[in-house]
N, C-alpha and C positions, 0 to 999 in steps of 0.2 A: 404518552410522552416518555422519552428515554432518559434515563439517569446515567451519570458516569461520564466517561470519556467523550468529549465533543465529536471526535472522529467516528467513534462507534455509533453515537447518536445520529450523525449525518448518514452513515451507511444504512442504518436501520430505517430511517425516514425515507431514503431513496428506494430501498427494497419494498417498503410498504406502498409507495407511489407507483411502483411497477407491478403491484398486485401480488407480491410474495407475502404469504402468511408465515410470520416468524415461527409460530408454534408448530405449524405443519412441517416446515423445513426442519426444525429441531427434532420433531418426532421421526421424520423420514431418515435423517442423517444425524443420529445422536453423537454428541461429542464424547470421545473416549479419553482424550488427554490434551494437554496444552503446554506449549513451551512459551511462557509469557514474553511480552515485549520487554526488550532489554535495550537501554540507551546505547550500549556499546555495539550490539548487533544491529540495532535499528529495524527490527522485524519481530514478528511473532508467528507461531505455527500452531495449528490445531489438527487433531486426528479424529476422523469421523467414520462410523460404520456405514457401509454402503448397503442398500436394500438387497442387492443380489449376492452379497457376500464380499468379503474383502474390506479394505479400509481406504480412505482418501486422506492424504496429507495436504493441507492448504496452508500456504505461507503468504503473509502480506507484510509490506514494509516500505521503507523509504527506497525510492528508485535507485539512488546512488549505492545503497547497500545490497539490494537484491539483484539488480540488472548486471552488476559487475562481479557477482559472486559465483564461484565455480559450481554451485548447486544446480544451476540452470543448464539444461541440455540443448537449448535452442541454438539455431544457427547464429553466429556472431553478427551477421548483417541484421537480423531481426532484432537482436538485443541493442545494437547501435541505433537503429531507427526508433525503438521504444525509448531509449535514453534521450535521444534528441527531442522526441515529442514530450517527454516528461519535463525537460528543460524549458520547452516553449510554454507548457502549462504553468510552470512555476513563475516564469517571467510575466505571465498574465495575471499573477496573484492567486493562483490556485494552490491548495495543499494537494500533493500527489502521492498516491500509493501504487506500488506494483503488486500484482497478485499472481501466484504460481501454484501449481498443484501436481500431484502424482498419485496414482492408484497403486496400492500394494495388496498382495494376496493375503497376508497375515498381519496381525497386530504385532508391531515390533516391540522389543523390550524397552527401547528408548527411541525418542523422535530423532531421526537423522535427516537433516535438510539437504537431500541430494536427489538427483534424478528428476528434478522439477521441470515442468513446462510452463512457460509464461502464458497466463490467461489474458492479461491485459493491464491497463492502467486505470486508475480511478482519480478523477480530478474533482476536488471539493472546493467550492467557492468559499473563500474566507471573507466574511463581511467587512473585516477590518482592512483588507487589502484593496489596492487600487490597481486597475490594469496597467501593465508596463512596469510595475514596481515589484521587484523580486521579493519573495516571502521573507528572506533574511533581513530585509530592511525594516520590517515592522517594529522590532525592538528598538531600532535606532529612532524611528519616528515617534514612538511612544515615549521615549526619553528625551525628545526634542534635540536629537543629534542630527545634523545635516550631513549628507554624503555628497561629496563632490568628485567629479571625474576630471582628472588633470591630464592634459595631453601636451605633447611637444609644441603643437601649433596654437594652443590656447583656446581651442574650440571644443 
């Protein structure tokens, strides 16, 4: 059982189901440093030793913060498609993370989130969400606030 942040717990559970051994991964890619999650940045980054030398910077965070950040070096079309997919996942009630990384030759003095390549998106099913209901409506539902769509035609 994982303790702490529910998102981290879900990621660890998914990795275990895919056959990844957490301790083996941590031994092979030891963490050197961390730039913790920050609610303003909406992302976190970790720096890991690579077995063959060098280091890898891994960044994960909210798609709206990472996919539109100048730190990514991917083609704009790829980032636009990833952002659209992240929106679809969110509309289906998933919590979505974007993950990017870059390999560096040497350990930097400070973590600089730049030169990153998008690895992909992670969609985590939130048991409180219902399909078709955006994630940001959950606090409204939990506080018994109804959201209405008003159009000029009344439909």
